[in-house]
Backbone as CSV, one residue per row, in Angstrom:
resi,resn,N_x,N_y,N_z,CA_x,CA_y,CA_z,C_x,C_y,C_z
1,MET,235.441,197.902,193.415,235.500,199.406,193.200,234.028,199.710,193.379
2,SER,233.628,200.921,194.185,232.379,201.344,194.274,231.887,202.081,192.957
3,GLU,230.721,202.197,192.705,230.209,203.132,191.628,230.108,204.576,191.939
4,THR,230.485,205.381,191.180,230.506,206.901,191.524,229.943,207.671,190.148
5,LEU,229.348,208.775,190.603,228.763,209.580,189.481,229.939,210.231,188.865
6,GLN,229.920,210.520,187.499,231.049,211.035,186.677,230.797,212.670,186.945
7,SER,231.954,213.301,186.959,231.896,214.835,186.873,232.670,215.124,185.653
8,THR,231.934,215.703,184.687,232.727,216.197,183.478,231.897,217.233,182.724
9,ASP,232.683,218.012,181.972,232.025,219.164,181.209,231.669,218.638,179.872
10,VAL,232.106,217.421,179.430,231.751,217.003,178.049,230.223,216.509,178.209
11,PRO,229.413,216.918,177.207,228.089,216.483,177.090,228.044,214.834,177.100
12,ALA,227.158,214.297,177.932,227.044,212.943,178.077,226.112,212.315,176.951
13,SER,226.403,211.303,176.383,225.565,210.700,175.499,224.387,209.930,176.296
14,ASP,223.324,209.459,175.741,222.103,208.942,176.353,222.593,207.609,176.964
15,ALA,223.574,206.821,176.349,224.175,205.672,176.976,224.845,205.941,178.206
16,ASP,225.722,207.005,178.112,226.409,207.442,179.454,225.314,207.743,180.588
17,LEU,224.316,208.556,180.208,223.116,209.023,181.106,222.640,207.690,181.745
18,LEU,222.319,206.784,180.843,221.791,205.423,181.363,222.702,204.829,182.417
19,GLY,223.916,204.760,182.160,224.867,204.235,183.033,224.861,204.932,184.556
20,GLN,224.792,206.259,184.324,224.724,207.040,185.574,223.402,206.989,186.323
21,THR,222.291,206.660,185.631,220.974,206.548,186.160,220.931,205.230,186.863
22,VAL,221.570,204.146,186.298,221.611,202.885,186.955,222.327,202.975,188.419
23,ILE,223.368,203.740,188.379,224.136,203.973,189.738,223.080,204.691,190.710
24,ALA,222.391,205.581,190.255,221.405,206.212,191.042,220.427,205.360,191.746
25,VAL,219.655,204.576,190.885,218.692,203.673,191.272,219.298,202.538,192.127
26,ARG,220.411,202.090,191.926,221.001,201.115,192.779,221.214,201.682,194.064
27,ALA,221.770,202.800,194.219,222.065,203.531,195.557,220.784,203.765,196.335
28,ALA,219.711,204.233,195.704,218.468,204.440,196.435,217.873,203.148,196.830
29,GLY,217.941,202.045,196.026,217.468,200.765,196.304,218.241,200.162,197.448
30,SER,219.570,200.356,197.730,220.214,199.930,198.774,219.677,200.671,200.038
31,ALA,219.364,201.995,200.045,218.903,202.594,201.167,217.469,201.981,201.543
32,LEU,216.562,201.750,200.549,215.316,201.173,200.946,215.329,199.798,201.362
33,ARG,216.424,198.973,201.030,216.571,197.708,201.512,216.925,197.613,202.996
34,GLU,217.622,198.576,203.500,218.037,198.605,204.837,216.824,198.918,205.608
35,ARG,215.753,199.346,204.979,214.563,199.685,205.759,213.437,198.601,205.610
36,PHE,213.862,197.503,204.911,212.844,196.436,204.634,213.044,195.206,205.518
37,GLY,211.997,194.780,206.001,211.993,193.386,206.774,210.751,193.102,207.578
38,GLU,210.476,194.133,208.447,209.233,193.827,209.316,208.128,194.543,208.742
39,VAL,206.859,193.920,209.046,205.663,194.572,208.615,205.364,195.923,209.244
40,VAL,205.228,196.915,208.518,205.043,198.403,209.268,203.557,198.312,209.610
41,ARG,203.259,198.583,210.868,201.866,198.671,211.203,201.306,200.061,211.139
42,TYR,199.993,200.266,210.635,199.328,201.536,210.685,197.900,201.205,210.883
43,ARG,197.246,202.240,211.484,195.889,202.061,211.934,194.775,203.048,211.232
44,THR,195.630,204.017,210.523,194.790,205.029,209.869,195.350,205.243,208.516
45,ARG,194.543,205.929,207.672,195.068,206.389,206.318,196.287,207.269,206.541
46,GLU,196.082,208.092,207.591,197.101,209.068,207.700,198.472,208.509,208.129
47,GLU,198.382,207.483,208.888,199.676,206.625,209.419,200.176,205.958,208.152
48,LEU,199.295,205.512,207.269,199.824,204.700,206.119,200.590,205.912,205.203
49,MET,199.934,207.048,205.012,200.488,207.902,204.158,201.864,208.403,204.631
50,ARG,202.181,208.505,205.895,203.320,208.923,206.632,204.394,207.960,206.264
51,ALA,203.943,206.597,206.475,205.109,205.543,206.215,205.427,205.499,204.754
52,LEU,204.417,205.768,203.802,204.797,205.707,202.398,205.728,206.788,202.158
53,ALA,205.523,207.944,202.742,206.153,209.258,202.431,207.695,208.968,202.975
54,ALA,207.764,208.338,204.195,209.076,208.114,204.685,209.961,207.262,203.781
55,ASN,209.395,206.227,203.211,210.175,205.435,202.172,210.446,206.345,200.904
56,ASP,209.471,207.074,200.411,209.863,207.927,199.178,210.927,208.852,199.477
57,ASP,210.860,209.525,200.610,211.803,210.439,200.936,213.399,209.914,201.105
58,THR,213.267,208.700,201.694,214.656,208.106,201.882,215.234,207.839,200.411
59,ALA,214.448,207.442,199.353,214.981,207.229,198.198,215.136,208.551,197.474
60,LEU,214.269,209.503,197.500,214.389,210.750,196.786,215.648,211.513,197.294
61,ASP,216.052,211.358,198.535,217.244,212.042,199.148,218.441,211.703,198.177
62,ILE,218.427,210.551,197.624,219.601,210.019,196.921,219.415,210.238,195.350
63,LEU,218.149,209.883,194.937,217.918,210.188,193.423,217.832,211.530,192.948
64,ARG,217.288,212.360,193.727,217.110,213.728,193.323,218.546,214.485,193.098
65,PRO,219.399,214.396,194.014,220.744,215.029,193.616,221.580,214.382,192.524
66,HIS,221.427,212.954,192.644,222.198,212.270,191.608,221.826,212.647,190.134
67,LEU,220.406,212.681,189.882,219.877,212.784,188.605,219.902,214.245,188.246
68,THR,219.844,215.067,189.198,219.957,216.514,188.782,221.277,216.827,188.466
69,ARG,222.212,216.225,189.087,223.649,216.452,188.590,223.973,215.982,187.255
70,ILE,223.520,214.970,186.919,223.827,214.289,185.461,223.054,214.993,184.432
71,ARG,221.870,215.638,184.860,221.027,216.342,183.839,220.468,217.507,184.371
72,PRO,221.285,218.650,184.684,220.653,219.716,185.478,219.624,220.539,184.955
73,ASP,219.477,220.474,183.654,218.440,221.256,182.990,217.071,220.513,182.860
74,ALA,217.047,219.207,183.207,215.816,218.460,182.990,214.908,218.847,184.211
75,GLY,213.693,218.843,183.760,212.604,219.069,184.778,212.450,217.799,185.718
76,TRP,211.688,217.962,186.746,211.376,216.929,187.762,209.932,216.775,188.049
77,VAL,209.461,215.637,187.743,207.925,215.288,188.111,207.697,215.203,189.509
78,GLU,207.127,216.065,190.165,207.013,215.988,191.737,205.880,214.999,192.137
79,GLU,204.870,214.820,191.346,203.880,213.904,191.821,203.799,212.596,191.147
80,GLU,204.159,211.431,191.607,204.351,210.188,190.901,202.971,209.615,190.484
81,LEU,201.919,210.124,190.961,200.705,209.588,190.607,200.002,210.249,189.472
82,ASP,200.662,211.419,189.001,200.264,212.195,187.847,200.333,211.443,186.520
83,GLY,199.278,211.838,185.644,199.361,211.456,184.339,199.360,212.413,183.345
84,GLY,199.045,211.901,182.005,199.040,212.977,180.980,200.284,213.356,180.371
85,ALA,200.207,214.294,179.367,201.450,214.775,178.741,202.265,215.777,179.674
86,LEU,203.511,215.819,179.337,204.496,216.722,180.008,204.906,217.969,178.942
87,PRO,205.159,219.067,179.670,205.611,220.106,178.874,206.857,219.854,177.912
88,PRO,207.109,220.526,176.826,208.223,220.196,175.985,209.603,220.147,176.850
89,GLY,210.507,219.410,176.340,211.797,219.297,176.907,212.002,218.089,177.730
90,GLU,213.076,218.010,178.456,213.394,216.783,179.271,212.879,216.793,180.626
91,TRP,212.491,215.594,181.128,211.941,215.473,182.473,212.442,214.234,182.986
92,TRP,212.747,214.169,184.504,212.811,212.887,185.021,211.365,212.484,185.612
93,VAL,211.163,211.335,185.224,209.907,210.712,185.828,210.430,209.521,186.754
94,VAL,210.310,209.668,188.094,210.799,208.893,189.028,209.699,208.148,189.886
95,ASP,209.823,206.963,190.269,209.076,206.410,191.219,210.163,205.864,192.322
96,PRO,210.231,206.537,193.449,211.298,206.112,194.459,211.014,204.872,195.053
97,ALA,209.856,204.484,195.230,209.428,203.249,195.753,208.201,202.600,195.093
98,GLU,208.401,202.126,193.913,207.414,201.573,193.083,207.019,200.155,193.859
99,GLY,205.675,200.084,194.096,205.176,199.138,194.973,205.451,199.338,196.332
100,ASN,205.369,200.601,196.825,205.694,200.981,198.205,204.873,200.259,199.329
101,VAL,203.575,200.015,199.115,202.737,199.409,199.968,203.375,197.988,200.093
102,ASN,203.881,197.284,199.189,204.347,195.928,199.280,205.562,195.957,200.317
103,HIS,206.364,196.985,200.185,207.661,197.250,200.979,207.091,197.171,202.412
104,LEU,206.115,198.127,202.765,205.658,198.213,204.113,205.121,196.972,204.656
105,ARG,204.460,196.040,203.958,203.983,194.822,204.279,205.041,193.573,204.232
106,ALA,206.185,194.043,204.002,207.374,192.990,203.933,207.075,192.066,202.795
107,LEU,206.469,192.391,201.681,206.227,191.654,200.439,207.402,192.193,199.412
108,PRO,207.851,191.157,198.674,209.087,191.302,197.804,208.981,192.084,196.429
109,GLU,207.753,192.463,196.212,207.376,193.116,194.828,207.572,194.612,194.899
110,TRP,208.589,195.215,194.932,208.816,196.649,194.772,210.278,196.926,194.182
111,ALA,210.285,198.123,193.740,211.495,198.612,192.977,211.680,200.006,193.026
112,VAL,212.728,200.486,192.467,213.158,201.846,192.227,213.239,202.128,190.728
113,THR,212.536,203.205,190.178,212.705,203.446,188.823,213.015,204.874,188.578
114,ALA,213.660,205.035,187.570,213.923,206.451,186.986,213.999,206.461,185.399
115,THR,213.228,207.207,184.885,213.030,207.335,183.402,213.287,208.792,182.865
116,LEU,214.105,208.928,181.811,214.276,210.319,181.186,213.321,210.398,180.054
117,VAL,212.537,211.394,180.078,211.564,211.709,179.069,212.028,212.852,178.422
118,ARG,211.961,212.775,176.934,212.383,213.861,176.191,211.171,214.182,175.112
119,ASN,210.613,215.360,175.316,209.638,215.751,174.413,208.434,214.681,174.471
120,ASN,208.074,214.273,175.622,206.940,213.232,175.856,207.189,211.829,175.337
121,GLN,208.564,211.587,174.946,209.022,210.291,174.695,210.017,209.604,175.667
122,PRO,209.764,208.486,176.272,210.786,207.962,177.159,212.068,207.507,176.335
123,VAL,213.256,208.125,176.695,214.404,207.734,175.982,215.356,206.740,176.711
124,LEU,215.269,206.703,177.883,216.040,205.726,178.678,215.424,205.396,180.169
125,THR,215.485,204.353,180.640,214.861,203.954,181.972,215.714,202.912,182.708
126,ALA,215.803,202.866,183.947,216.495,202.081,184.794,215.391,201.616,185.961
127,VAL,215.476,200.318,186.049,214.439,199.724,187.141,215.250,198.787,187.864
128,HIS,215.433,199.075,189.156,216.247,198.167,190.034,215.439,197.522,191.209
129,LEU,215.587,196.158,191.200,214.889,195.338,192.173,215.960,194.970,193.348
130,PRO,215.846,195.737,194.480,216.972,195.675,195.522,216.870,194.312,196.119
131,LEU,215.854,193.512,196.279,215.837,192.199,196.925,216.650,191.196,196.103
132,THR,216.643,191.289,194.834,217.269,190.359,194.005,218.626,190.812,193.425
133,GLY,218.741,192.291,193.537,219.992,192.771,193.044,219.951,192.999,191.415
134,GLU,218.686,192.821,190.725,218.432,192.776,189.380,218.309,194.292,188.931
135,THR,218.868,194.733,187.774,218.582,196.081,187.234,218.221,195.834,185.708
136,TYR,216.953,196.363,185.503,216.493,196.169,184.075,216.720,197.574,183.477
137,THR,217.322,197.702,182.179,217.391,198.989,181.488,216.983,198.871,180.205
138,ALA,216.615,200.164,179.702,216.315,200.181,178.266,216.652,201.656,177.737
139,LEU,217.216,201.530,176.433,217.584,202.839,175.699,216.912,202.920,174.299
140,THR,216.256,203.967,174.057,215.666,203.907,172.684,216.538,203.525,171.493
141,GLY,216.102,202.472,170.927,216.855,202.126,169.779,218.061,201.101,170.001
142,ALA,218.258,200.798,171.323,219.342,200.067,171.697,218.994,198.757,172.397
143,GLY,217.715,198.482,172.646,217.226,197.292,173.192,216.976,197.411,174.735
144,ALA,216.518,196.451,175.202,216.123,196.170,176.620,217.010,195.120,177.206
145,HIS,217.546,195.327,178.441,218.532,194.351,179.085,218.320,194.088,180.496
146,LEU,218.614,192.954,180.920,218.627,192.675,182.449,219.944,192.401,182.772
147,ASP,220.631,193.434,183.634,222.190,193.253,183.990,222.983,192.945,182.759
148,GLY,222.694,193.602,181.687,223.388,193.537,180.481,223.135,192.563,179.487
149,ARG,222.160,191.599,179.905,221.756,190.526,179.080,220.491,190.971,178.239
150,PRO,220.457,190.743,176.871,219.219,191.282,176.094,217.996,190.681,176.521
151,LEU,216.894,191.252,176.527,215.596,190.923,176.821,214.704,190.748,175.515
152,HIS,213.925,189.715,175.413,213.125,189.431,174.333,211.723,188.972,174.901
153,VAL,210.682,189.558,174.206,209.329,189.086,174.665,208.952,187.677,174.263
154,SER,207.887,187.114,174.741,207.484,185.711,174.443,207.245,185.538,172.918
155,ARG,207.394,184.476,172.349,207.031,184.127,170.974,205.717,183.280,170.902
156,THR,205.013,183.307,172.038,203.758,182.504,172.036,202.727,183.291,171.095
157,THR,202.021,182.468,170.410,201.017,183.023,169.547,199.607,182.710,169.830
158,ASP,199.248,182.016,170.893,198.047,181.512,171.376,197.693,182.103,172.757
159,LEU,196.693,183.112,172.744,196.321,183.583,174.098,195.832,182.604,175.123
160,GLY,195.410,181.465,174.442,194.809,180.393,175.512,195.964,179.685,176.153
161,LEU,197.406,179.779,175.622,198.396,179.349,176.325,199.282,180.358,177.132
162,SER,198.662,181.483,177.284,199.375,182.661,177.727,199.050,183.134,179.341
163,ILE,200.239,183.379,179.942,199.889,184.096,181.284,199.778,185.589,181.095
164,VAL,198.796,186.144,181.594,198.530,187.587,181.567,198.400,188.202,182.857
165,ALA,198.427,189.450,182.890,198.394,190.076,184.201,197.685,191.562,184.193
166,THR,197.266,192.083,185.235,196.851,193.382,185.415,197.012,193.943,186.643
167,SER,196.721,195.172,186.936,197.162,195.857,188.086,196.141,196.939,188.550
168,GLN,196.077,197.279,189.868,195.256,198.445,190.232,196.059,199.721,190.153
169,ALA,195.522,200.683,189.441,196.161,201.911,189.267,196.341,202.649,190.467
170,ARG,195.295,202.813,191.425,195.352,203.473,192.685,194.337,202.967,193.446
171,PRO,194.423,203.144,194.781,193.237,202.590,195.738,192.032,203.262,195.575
172,ASP,191.875,204.546,195.372,190.633,205.267,195.360,190.285,205.570,193.826
173,GLU,190.168,204.357,193.070,189.935,204.617,191.687,188.334,204.940,191.410
174,ASP,188.117,205.628,190.375,186.747,205.968,189.882,185.964,204.577,189.751
175,GLU,184.644,204.619,190.163,183.782,203.408,190.120,183.789,202.843,188.786
176,ASN,183.637,203.733,187.721,183.535,203.068,186.461,184.770,202.430,185.928
177,VAL,186.004,202.866,186.278,187.136,202.157,186.129,187.276,200.828,186.947
178,VAL,186.895,201.005,188.065,186.849,199.566,189.032,186.031,198.587,188.240
179,ARG,184.885,198.877,187.836,183.998,197.964,187.168,184.581,197.469,185.806
180,ARG,185.349,198.361,185.187,185.983,198.024,183.781,187.088,196.907,184.090
181,VAL,187.793,197.199,185.223,188.864,196.190,185.598,188.435,194.913,185.824
182,GLY,187.208,194.929,186.623,186.772,193.636,186.928,186.044,192.784,185.840
183,SER,185.479,193.455,184.823,184.946,192.826,183.579,185.968,192.308,182.734
184,SER,187.220,193.145,182.707,188.315,192.637,181.847,189.004,191.536,182.438
185,ILE,189.013,191.383,183.855,189.655,190.079,184.336,188.746,188.862,184.082
186,THR,187.537,189.091,184.251,186.574,187.975,183.879,186.658,187.526,182.371
187,ALA,186.754,188.461,181.546,186.972,188.136,180.094,188.293,187.363,179.824
188,MET,189.431,187.754,180.496,190.517,187.176,180.306,190.689,185.775,180.955
189,LEU,189.864,185.712,182.065,189.864,184.262,182.796,189.121,183.223,181.774
190,PHE,188.368,183.668,180.839,187.927,182.708,179.788,188.778,182.495,178.765
191,ASP,189.587,183.522,178.427,190.479,183.350,177.169,191.788,183.100,177.342
192,ALA,192.511,183.409,178.409,193.911,183.113,178.687,194.094,181.984,179.560
193,LEU,195.318,181.627,179.578,195.599,180.362,180.434,195.550,180.703,182.014
194,VAL,196.268,181.830,182.325,196.334,182.155,183.759,196.271,183.597,183.833
195,VAL,195.572,184.271,184.791,195.448,185.740,184.979,195.986,186.039,186.351
196,ARG,196.982,186.956,186.445,197.708,187.495,187.577,197.085,188.883,187.932
197,THR,196.922,189.216,189.120,196.360,190.562,189.505,197.115,190.895,190.758
198,ALA,197.946,191.921,190.626,198.775,192.456,191.758,199.359,193.716,191.361
199,VAL,199.778,194.488,192.416,200.594,195.637,192.118,202.097,195.385,192.510
200,PRO,202.912,196.083,191.885,202.968,197.231,190.992,202.853,196.793,189.499
201,ALA,202.506,197.837,188.727,202.543,197.631,187.342,203.740,197.324,186.688
202,THR,204.831,197.960,187.176,206.237,197.888,186.547,206.717,196.623,186.513
203,LEU,206.469,195.724,187.589,207.029,194.344,187.725,206.293,193.460,186.682
204,HIS,204.963,193.672,186.418,204.426,192.954,185.429,204.958,193.216,184.019
205,LEU,205.242,194.524,183.823,205.889,194.937,182.480,207.161,194.431,182.236
206,LEU,207.869,194.360,183.302,209.195,193.653,183.279,209.101,192.350,182.860
207,ASN,208.110,191.550,183.335,207.952,190.177,182.957,207.587,189.976,181.562
208,VAL,206.723,191.030,180.952,206.354,191.047,179.609,207.759,191.156,178.715
209,ALA,208.536,192.032,179.078,209.779,192.419,178.326,210.634,191.151,178.434
210,ALA,210.620,190.362,179.565,211.578,189.279,179.642,211.016,187.977,179.110
211,GLY,209.754,188.015,178.623,209.156,186.817,177.918,208.548,185.885,178.988
212,ARG,208.449,186.269,180.302,207.900,185.319,181.231,206.404,185.260,181.207
213,ILE,205.710,186.366,180.861,204.322,186.471,180.690,204.020,187.173,179.305
214,GLU,202.816,186.816,178.751,202.625,187.431,177.460,201.881,188.744,177.315
215,ALA,201.221,189.213,178.335,200.545,190.459,178.283,200.296,191.050,179.582
216,PHE,200.209,192.381,179.613,199.709,193.145,180.789,198.814,194.177,180.286
217,TRP,197.890,194.479,181.049,196.975,195.644,180.642,196.560,196.407,182.041
218,GLN,196.209,197.740,181.841,195.799,198.458,182.998,195.016,199.606,182.528
219,PHE,193.884,199.943,183.253,193.044,201.071,182.993,193.531,202.127,183.851
220,ALA,193.525,203.392,183.252,194.178,204.613,184.081,195.529,204.338,184.360
221,GLY,196.050,204.937,185.302,197.509,204.737,185.593,198.161,206.012,185.554
222,ALA,199.530,206.080,186.159,200.355,207.332,186.133,201.436,207.044,185.274
223,ARG,202.325,208.193,184.893,203.389,208.280,184.079,204.467,207.173,184.845
224,ALA,204.686,207.467,186.129,205.736,206.594,186.773,205.337,205.153,186.702
225,ASP,204.137,204.844,186.766,203.688,203.402,186.639,204.069,202.656,185.400
226,LEU,203.785,203.570,184.231,203.681,202.798,183.014,204.995,203.075,182.074
227,LEU,205.557,204.263,182.117,206.550,204.719,181.242,207.820,203.801,181.170
228,PRO,208.438,203.412,182.500,209.456,202.468,182.374,209.297,201.199,181.781
229,GLY,208.090,200.536,182.124,207.875,199.270,181.488,207.450,199.347,180.055
230,ALA,206.758,200.438,179.617,206.447,200.661,178.135,207.663,200.645,177.421
231,LEU,208.760,201.233,177.833,209.954,201.412,177.057,210.514,200.100,177.054
232,LEU,210.662,199.370,178.182,211.375,198.065,178.301,210.578,197.116,177.362
233,VAL,209.296,197.051,177.311,208.594,196.096,176.409,208.683,196.347,174.943
234,THR,208.901,197.743,174.546,208.974,198.075,173.190,210.411,197.604,172.807
235,GLU,211.396,198.013,173.635,212.740,197.718,173.151,213.043,196.146,173.123
236,ALA,212.184,195.478,173.948,212.364,193.856,173.830,211.607,193.259,172.653
237,GLY,210.898,194.096,171.904,210.267,193.462,170.758,208.729,193.480,171.025
238,GLY,208.104,193.906,171.965,206.696,193.855,172.303,205.927,194.966,171.550
239,GLN,204.578,194.812,171.774,203.720,195.883,171.154,203.040,196.642,172.293
240,ILE,202.952,197.873,172.087,202.304,198.709,173.087,201.032,199.481,172.496
241,SER,199.776,199.421,172.992,198.684,200.315,172.579,197.831,200.427,173.770
242,ASP,196.596,201.018,173.528,195.623,200.956,174.530,194.859,199.661,174.189
243,THR,194.018,199.448,175.294,193.281,198.143,175.347,192.384,198.062,174.011
244,GLU,192.211,198.995,173.230,191.325,198.815,172.072,192.259,198.849,170.801
245,GLY,193.531,198.689,170.970,194.493,198.558,169.935,194.935,199.919,169.104
246,ARG,194.508,201.094,169.774,194.957,202.319,169.197,196.400,202.699,169.900
247,PRO,197.203,203.495,169.174,198.413,204.018,169.673,198.347,204.425,171.169
248,TRP,199.416,204.059,171.922,199.312,204.538,173.423,200.138,205.827,173.622
249,THR,199.594,206.652,174.418,200.378,207.744,174.775,200.062,207.901,176.428
250,PRO,200.836,208.786,177.126,200.632,208.946,178.569,199.194,209.509,178.672
251,GLN,198.525,210.161,177.820,197.219,210.595,177.910,196.091,209.477,177.822
252,SER,196.424,208.331,177.241,195.567,207.285,177.027,194.901,206.744,178.336
253,GLY,193.673,206.324,178.239,192.887,205.911,179.261,193.159,204.467,179.689
254,SER,194.107,203.654,178.782,194.375,202.471,179.147,195.725,201.948,178.510
255,LEU,196.372,200.967,178.943,197.578,200.513,178.188,197.483,198.887,178.126
256,LEU,197.819,198.477,176.933,198.096,197.046,176.719,199.490,196.715,176.226
257,ALA,200.251,196.064,176.995,201.605,195.665,176.497,201.667,194.209,176.254
258,ALA,201.986,193.855,175.112,201.821,192.210,174.851,202.984,191.766,173.906
259,ALA,203.193,190.485,173.838,204.034,189.758,172.815,203.158,190.073,171.536
260,PRO,203.858,190.297,170.394,203.212,190.453,169.126,202.267,189.338,168.729
261,GLY,202.629,188.102,168.994,201.781,186.920,168.688,200.479,186.840,169.425
262,VAL,200.270,187.587,170.403,198.906,187.480,171.295,198.287,188.792,171.300
263,HIS,198.978,189.940,170.799,198.440,191.314,170.898,196.967,191.413,170.438
264,ALA,196.824,190.909,169.159,195.460,191.179,168.507,194.380,190.465,169.259
265,ALA,194.733,189.206,169.850,193.763,188.488,170.562,193.381,189.083,171.872
266,ALA,194.487,189.683,172.501,194.258,190.383,173.719,193.414,191.592,173.602
267,VAL,193.520,192.324,172.576,192.677,193.530,172.134,191.388,192.933,172.013
268,ALA,190.986,191.805,171.269,189.806,191.432,171.097,188.973,191.007,172.414
269,THR,189.710,190.486,173.328,189.256,189.985,174.584,188.907,191.316,175.366
270,LEU,189.810,192.264,175.434,189.529,193.372,176.315,188.718,194.531,175.777
271,SER,188.299,194.400,174.384,187.445,195.283,173.804,185.962,194.899,173.920
272,ARG,185.693,193.707,174.188,184.362,193.260,174.140,183.478,193.508,175.381
């Protein structure tokens, strides 16, 4: 039986909304998977931007009508690279092709994400990985799941036994942020077992939520990069802060998501 969007006048619960959001991201992911396979060649930044936009448009043509139908009064974040606080009310924060450049290069690390934010708090998220068919979900107060199976962060308590990861927020980052990223990687190379560096951020955060790695950090970043994974990690029992251990918000200049047993040690490493 194929998945279809519900049509009803009865107000949907957040759990119902999450179920419908899953249908939307899976449908968009299927469309992007049909475009995946060969390396897309580009010779200029303009050609690259057109190729990225073509993928985004393919997914958005599916996501926007589906999500608007299930939550017609929610706002829509137009720019996926934007950060900071949103106006009051409900907003859809969507990344139609998270890891888009990987898709163009025929690399497998990409996804489709959709997060409903209510008064600047993420309340539900769905992240679909089309190449594996996996769908990660989280609902505030109801836990994080992979295809219905509960997720739990790592129980490791030793940063020296931990795999950690970081990501590049954007290609044209401020020089000070670039230098800060470099120094943080160096610090973690001394203190952690293994350091991974790659885009996109969301896939690292999925791995923290699933207990595969112990920590992820990033300087700067956009709402669409960080909100889905932040909710997944929190609901899987992890800790979210900035890299100095202060409470994280979308306005923060950094994010650290970690298993509770290594969070303090990761803060100490990243703060020095």
